[in-house]
C-alpha positions as CSV (number, residue, x, y, z in Angstrom):
1,M,13.5,27.2,-5.0
2,S,12.2,28.8,-8.3
3,L,9.7,32.1,-7.8
4,Q,7.2,29.9,-10.5
5,L,7.0,27.0,-7.6
6,G,6.6,29.4,-5.0
7,N,4.0,31.6,-6.9
8,V,2.0,28.6,-7.8
9,A,2.1,27.1,-4.1
10,V,0.4,30.3,-2.7
11,Q,-2.4,30.1,-5.9
12,V,-3.2,26.5,-4.4
13,K,-2.9,27.4,-0.7
14,D,-5.5,30.7,-0.9
15,Y,-7.4,28.2,-3.1
16,I,-7.4,25.5,-0.6
17,E,-8.5,28.3,1.9
18,S,-11.7,29.4,0.0
19,L,-12.6,25.7,-0.4
20,A,-12.6,24.8,3.1
21,Y,-14.5,28.0,4.0
22,S,-17.1,28.1,1.8
23,G,-17.8,24.6,2.1
24,L,-19.6,21.6,0.1
25,N,-22.5,23.0,-0.6
26,F,-20.8,25.5,-3.2
27,V,-18.6,23.0,-4.8
28,S,-19.3,23.3,-8.5
29,K,-18.1,22.2,-11.5
30,E,-15.6,25.3,-11.7
31,N,-14.2,24.3,-8.6
32,I,-12.6,20.8,-10.7
33,K,-11.5,22.6,-13.4
34,N,-9.5,24.8,-11.3
35,I,-7.9,21.8,-8.9
36,E,-7.4,20.5,-12.6
37,F,-5.3,23.9,-13.3
38,F,-3.4,23.3,-10.5
39,L,-3.1,19.7,-10.5
40,Q,-1.2,20.6,-14.3
41,S,1.0,23.6,-13.0
42,T,2.3,21.3,-10.0
43,S,3.1,18.7,-12.3
44,Q,4.9,20.6,-14.7
45,L,7.1,22.0,-12.1
46,K,7.7,18.4,-11.1
47,A,6.1,18.8,-7.3
48,Y,4.6,15.7,-7.5
49,R,3.5,14.8,-3.8
50,L,1.3,18.3,-4.0
51,A,0.2,17.0,-7.8
52,A,-0.9,13.8,-5.8
53,S,-2.8,15.0,-3.2
54,L,-4.7,17.3,-5.1
55,R,-5.6,14.7,-7.4
56,Y,-7.0,12.2,-5.3
57,L,-8.8,15.8,-3.9
58,H,-10.3,16.1,-7.6
59,I,-11.0,12.5,-7.2
60,E,-13.3,13.4,-3.8
61,L,-15.0,16.2,-5.3
62,K,-16.0,14.8,-8.6
63,R,-17.8,11.9,-6.4
64,F,-19.2,13.9,-4.5
65,L,-20.8,16.2,-7.4
66,E,-21.5,12.7,-9.1
67,N,-23.5,12.0,-5.9
68,R,-21.4,8.8,-5.6
69,D,-20.8,6.2,-2.9
70,A,-17.8,5.9,-3.1
71,F,-17.2,9.9,-2.2
72,N,-15.7,9.3,1.3
73,I,-15.5,13.0,3.9
74,E,-12.7,11.5,5.9
75,R,-10.3,11.1,2.4
76,Y,-11.5,14.8,1.4
77,V,-10.9,16.4,4.9
78,F,-7.2,14.5,5.3
79,F,-6.6,15.4,1.2
80,L,-7.8,19.2,1.4
81,S,-5.4,19.7,4.9
82,N,-2.6,17.9,2.8
83,C,-3.0,19.9,-0.1
84,W,-2.6,22.9,2.2
85,L,-0.1,22.2,4.4
86,L,2.1,21.0,1.6
87,S,1.4,24.6,-0.3
88,R,2.1,26.5,2.9
89,A,5.7,24.9,3.2
90,F,6.3,26.2,0.2
91,S,5.0,29.2,-0.1
92,L,6.7,29.8,3.2
93,Q,10.2,28.4,2.8
94,E,12.4,30.3,1.1
95,G,15.9,29.0,-0.4
96,L,14.5,25.9,1.4
97,M,16.2,24.2,-2.5
98,D,19.7,25.3,-1.8
99,E,19.9,25.4,2.0
100,K,18.1,22.4,2.5
101,P,18.2,20.1,-0.2
102,I,16.8,16.5,1.1
103,I,13.3,18.7,3.1
104,F,12.8,19.6,-0.7
105,D,13.0,16.8,-2.5
106,R,10.6,15.2,0.5
107,L,8.4,18.1,-0.3
108,M,8.5,18.1,-3.9
109,G,8.0,13.9,-4.2
110,T,11.2,13.4,-6.1
111,P,11.5,10.0,-6.8
112,L,14.4,8.5,-6.0
113,E,16.8,6.4,-8.0
114,A,16.9,2.6,-7.8
115,E,19.9,0.7,-8.1
116,I,20.5,-2.1,-10.2
117,K,20.6,-5.6,-7.7
118,S,22.8,-8.4,-9.6
119,K,21.3,-10.8,-7.7
120,L,18.0,-11.0,-5.4
121,I,16.7,-14.2,-3.9
122,L,13.3,-13.5,-2.7
123,K,9.9,-15.7,-1.2
124,V,6.6,-14.3,-1.2
125,V,5.1,-13.7,2.4
126,G,2.1,-11.4,2.2
127,T,-0.4,-10.2,-0.5
128,E,-2.2,-6.9,-0.5
129,K,-5.3,-6.6,-3.0
130,I,-6.0,-3.0,-4.0
131,H,-9.5,-1.8,-5.6
132,L,-9.9,1.6,-6.4
133,E,-13.8,1.6,-7.8
134,G,-13.3,2.9,-11.8
135,S,-9.2,3.6,-10.8
136,I,-7.2,0.9,-10.6
137,V,-7.1,-2.8,-9.5
138,G,-4.1,-4.7,-8.9
139,F,-2.2,-6.5,-5.8
140,V,1.4,-5.1,-3.6
141,F,3.6,-8.6,-3.2
142,Y,5.7,-8.0,0.3
143,F,9.0,-10.0,-0.3
144,L,11.1,-11.5,2.2
145,S,14.6,-10.9,0.6
146,L,17.0,-14.1,1.3
147,F,20.6,-12.3,-0.1
148,G,22.8,-9.9,-0.4
149,K,22.5,-6.6,1.4
150,T,18.6,-6.4,1.8
151,R,18.9,-10.0,3.3
152,G,16.2,-9.8,6.2
153,K,14.3,-7.0,4.9
154,I,10.5,-7.2,3.7
155,L,10.5,-5.6,-0.5
156,K,7.8,-5.2,-2.0
157,W,6.7,-5.1,-5.5
158,H,3.6,-3.1,-6.9
159,L,1.5,-4.5,-9.7
160,M,-1.3,-2.1,-10.6
161,L,-3.2,-1.0,-13.9
162,P,-6.2,0.7,-14.8
163,Y,-9.4,-1.0,-13.8
164,K,-11.4,-2.8,-16.3
165,S,-14.9,-3.7,-16.4
166,G,-15.5,-6.9,-15.5
167,V,-11.9,-8.0,-14.3
168,T,-11.0,-8.8,-11.1
169,A,-7.0,-8.3,-9.0
170,E,-7.2,-12.1,-9.4
171,A,-7.2,-12.4,-12.9
172,L,-4.2,-10.2,-13.0
173,L,-2.0,-13.4,-11.8
174,H,-2.8,-14.9,-15.1
175,L,-0.4,-12.6,-17.0
176,D,2.8,-13.0,-18.2
177,L,5.6,-12.6,-14.8
178,P,7.3,-9.5,-16.4
179,N,10.8,-10.7,-17.6
180,S,10.7,-14.1,-16.2
181,V,12.7,-16.7,-17.8
182,P,11.1,-19.3,-19.3
183,T,7.9,-17.0,-19.3
184,C,6.0,-17.6,-16.6
185,P,2.5,-16.2,-15.6
186,V,2.4,-13.9,-12.3
187,S,1.1,-16.4,-10.0
188,S,4.2,-18.8,-10.1
189,I,5.5,-16.3,-7.5
190,L,3.3,-16.9,-4.9
191,L,4.3,-20.9,-4.3
192,K,8.5,-20.7,-5.2
193,Y,11.1,-18.6,-4.7
194,I,12.3,-16.1,-7.6
195,E,15.6,-15.6,-8.1
196,G,16.5,-11.8,-10.0
197,D,19.6,-10.7,-11.7
198,Q,20.0,-6.2,-12.9
199,I,16.2,-5.7,-10.8
200,P,15.9,-2.1,-9.8
201,C,15.7,-1.6,-6.2
202,N,15.1,1.7,-3.7
203,E,16.1,0.4,-1.1
204,K,14.9,3.8,1.2
205,D,11.3,3.2,0.5
206,D,12.2,-0.9,0.3
207,L,10.4,-0.8,-3.1
208,I,11.7,-3.6,-6.3
209,F,10.7,-3.0,-9.6
210,L,10.0,-6.4,-11.5
211,E,9.2,-4.4,-14.6
212,K,10.7,-1.5,-15.3
213,N,15.1,-2.9,-16.4
214,P,14.8,-4.7,-19.8
215,E,18.2,-6.1,-18.7
216,S,16.2,-7.7,-15.8
217,K,15.9,-11.7,-15.3
218,I,13.4,-13.3,-13.4
219,Y,14.1,-17.2,-12.9
220,I,11.5,-19.1,-11.2
221,D,13.2,-21.8,-8.9
222,E,11.1,-25.0,-9.4
223,E,12.4,-26.7,-6.8
224,S,11.4,-24.6,-3.9
225,S,7.5,-25.2,-4.0
226,E,7.5,-27.2,-0.7
227,D,10.7,-25.6,1.1
228,T,9.3,-22.8,2.6
229,H,11.0,-23.3,6.4
230,V,13.8,-21.2,5.3
231,S,11.7,-18.0,5.0
232,I,9.3,-18.7,7.5
233,S,12.2,-18.6,10.3
234,K,13.2,-15.8,8.9
235,L,10.1,-14.3,10.0
236,D,11.3,-14.4,13.3
237,K,13.3,-11.1,12.9
238,F,9.6,-9.8,13.0
239,Y,8.1,-11.4,16.0
240,Y,8.6,-8.8,19.2
241,N,7.6,-9.6,22.8
242,S,5.7,-6.6,24.8
243,K,9.1,-4.6,25.4
244,E,10.1,-4.5,22.1
245,I,6.8,-3.5,20.9
246,Y,6.6,-0.1,23.2
247,Q,10.6,0.5,22.8
248,K,9.5,0.1,18.4
249,I,6.7,2.0,19.0
250,V,8.9,5.2,20.8
251,K,12.0,5.0,18.9
252,D,11.5,4.8,15.4
253,H,7.6,6.2,14.8
254,E,8.1,10.1,14.3
255,I,4.2,11.7,13.9
256,T,4.3,14.5,11.5
257,P,1.8,16.7,10.0
258,F,1.8,14.3,7.0
259,D,0.6,10.9,8.6
260,L,-2.1,9.5,8.0
261,P,-4.2,8.9,11.5
262,A,-3.6,5.6,11.2
263,S,0.1,5.4,11.2
264,F,2.5,2.2,10.0
265,I,4.8,1.3,12.5
266,D,6.3,-2.3,10.9
267,Y,5.4,-5.5,10.3
268,L,4.8,-8.2,12.5
269,Y,4.8,-11.9,12.6
270,V,1.9,-13.1,15.0
271,K,1.6,-16.6,17.0
272,E,-0.8,-18.8,17.9
273,V,-3.7,-16.9,16.9
274,N,-7.0,-17.8,18.3
275,I,-9.8,-15.6,16.4
276,I,-12.4,-15.1,19.6
277,E,-15.0,-12.5,18.0
278,F,-15.7,-9.7,15.3
279,H,-18.0,-6.3,15.0
280,K,-18.8,-3.7,12.2
281,E,-17.6,-0.6,13.6
282,G,-18.8,2.8,11.7
283,Q,-21.7,3.3,9.3
284,E,-21.8,3.2,5.8
285,G,-22.0,6.6,4.4
286,D,-20.0,8.3,6.6
287,I,-17.1,6.8,7.5
288,T,-15.4,3.1,5.9
289,P,-16.8,0.5,8.3
290,M,-14.4,-1.1,9.9
291,I,-14.2,-5.1,10.6
292,V,-12.8,-5.6,14.0
293,F,-11.6,-9.1,14.6
294,E,-10.7,-9.5,18.5
295,L,-8.0,-11.9,19.4
296,T,-5.7,-13.6,21.6
297,H,-2.0,-14.8,20.7
298,K,1.4,-16.0,22.4
299,E,2.4,-13.0,23.5
300,D,0.8,-10.5,26.1
301,Y,0.4,-7.4,24.6
302,P,-2.8,-6.6,23.3
303,L,-3.7,-6.6,19.5
304,I,-7.0,-6.7,17.1
305,I,-7.6,-6.8,13.5
306,R,-8.7,-3.7,11.6
307,I,-10.2,-4.5,7.7
308,P,-11.4,-2.2,5.8
309,E,-14.7,-2.8,4.6
310,K,-14.4,-2.2,1.3
311,K,-14.3,-4.3,-2.0
312,G,-11.0,-4.9,-2.3
313,N,-10.6,-7.1,1.4
314,L,-13.9,-8.7,1.3
315,K,-12.3,-12.1,0.5
316,L,-10.1,-11.0,3.4
317,I,-12.8,-10.7,6.2
318,E,-14.3,-13.7,5.1
319,E,-11.2,-15.7,5.4
320,F,-11.0,-14.6,9.1
321,K,-14.6,-14.7,9.8
322,N,-14.3,-18.5,9.1
323,Y,-11.2,-18.9,12.0
324,K,-13.6,-17.8,14.5
325,G,-14.0,-20.6,17.5
326,R,-12.2,-22.4,15.9
327,K,-10.2,-24.9,18.7
328,K,-6.7,-25.2,16.9
329,P,-5.2,-21.8,16.5
330,I,-3.5,-20.0,13.6
331,E,0.5,-21.3,13.2
332,G,1.5,-17.8,12.3
333,I,-0.3,-14.4,10.8
334,F,2.5,-11.5,9.1
335,C,1.1,-8.4,9.4
336,K,1.7,-5.1,8.6
337,L,0.7,-3.8,12.9
338,I,-0.6,-0.2,12.9
339,L,-1.1,2.8,15.2
340,E,-4.6,3.9,15.6
341,N,-5.9,6.4,18.2
342,G,-3.1,4.5,20.8
343,Q,-3.8,1.1,19.8
344,L,-2.4,-1.4,18.1
345,N,-4.1,-2.8,14.9
346,L,-2.7,-5.5,12.8
347,Y,-3.9,-5.9,8.4
348,P,-3.2,-9.6,7.9
349,L,-0.8,-9.8,4.5
350,G,-0.1,-13.8,4.5
351,I,-1.3,-17.0,7.1
352,V,1.7,-20.0,7.7
353,S,0.1,-22.9,8.7
354,D,1.8,-27.0,8.6
355,N,5.1,-24.8,7.3
356,Q,3.1,-23.6,4.4
357,F,2.3,-19.6,3.1
358,S,-1.5,-18.7,2.2
359,Y,-2.9,-15.6,1.3
360,P,-6.2,-15.2,3.2
361,N,-7.2,-11.8,0.5
362,L,-6.7,-14.1,-2.9
363,S,-9.9,-15.4,-4.5
364,K,-10.4,-17.7,-7.1
365,S,-10.4,-15.9,-10.6
366,A,-13.2,-16.1,-12.8
367,V,-11.1,-15.5,-15.8
368,S,-9.3,-18.3,-16.9
369,N,-8.6,-17.0,-20.6
370,R,-4.6,-15.4,-20.2
371,E,-5.1,-14.3,-24.4
372,L,-8.2,-12.3,-23.5
373,L,-6.1,-11.0,-20.3
374,K,-3.1,-10.2,-23.3
375,S,-4.8,-7.9,-25.2
376,V,-6.8,-5.9,-22.4
377,Y,-3.7,-5.5,-20.2
378,K,0.1,-5.2,-21.0
379,I,2.8,-4.4,-17.9
380,K,5.3,-2.5,-19.6
């Protein structure tokens, strides 16, 4: 580890400690400038993980100084603590880069190389809407891989772009799908299978990059719009009984100091779901309120759906409120399984009904002028 990085890490650690001791009452624009300096220094040294935490700390402090409703004390404390842990790890671990390069790369947040996949066959089984006020909008698309080495895995594609006033996340679905042959809108991937050639894939983080390789080719299977039974049957891989679910938690989940209070465990496919009741937890202005849905399902272990009440989730919340009290259960829900304070929580990504997929967080976009959108955004 370079002496320069060690020195910067010590400076960041000392500064974070002084910021914590002083408290928010003494925060000023000078603090913002200091963090901007550290952010620039850590970025130049390619300490990306620490730089990312400093960036989010910078965002929260600006929101606090501007007295904006978007300020969240829990988020502030988390990134303050994360900056301290990372900077302390760098300052104490002399020789880490040479002795334990893998651990050093994890601390640095060094991007992993993506392997080019000659062929991928994919089906979208879930979507997650992203809306960060004044920052970014977009989606995470969750694909089930149906071919090759990645068969049966969930691969994610992030489509996120800078926020533009009046443009919703759904409007991005009208943009051209990168490297598509022939050219088609992003929305095409929601109803049909896609086949990709020469697609960069990071298997460690289960990420694909449809837009990064100019040699990539993405083809839409025009005959596949009604043929979803194959991918639905493959979701049974993510269906667990009570013994399997608890074994997975004990065996696979390692708690580290860098974990968020709510930890992602795995994907889960839940069958025969009935929404019994819902209520709100948390007060606005304190922490982000959560809408909690009580449910029953085919297995006997307890699950609840917990959805943060924020702009990107409003359509998702409304959709599940409409399911309350229905006599016919939801055939299946594909979810993220999250462990929080010993409770198994679900965040829904997709719904299966009558052998069809639907995506409960998608609203009808009010923007239909593709030329206008293309002038605002261009996926590179």
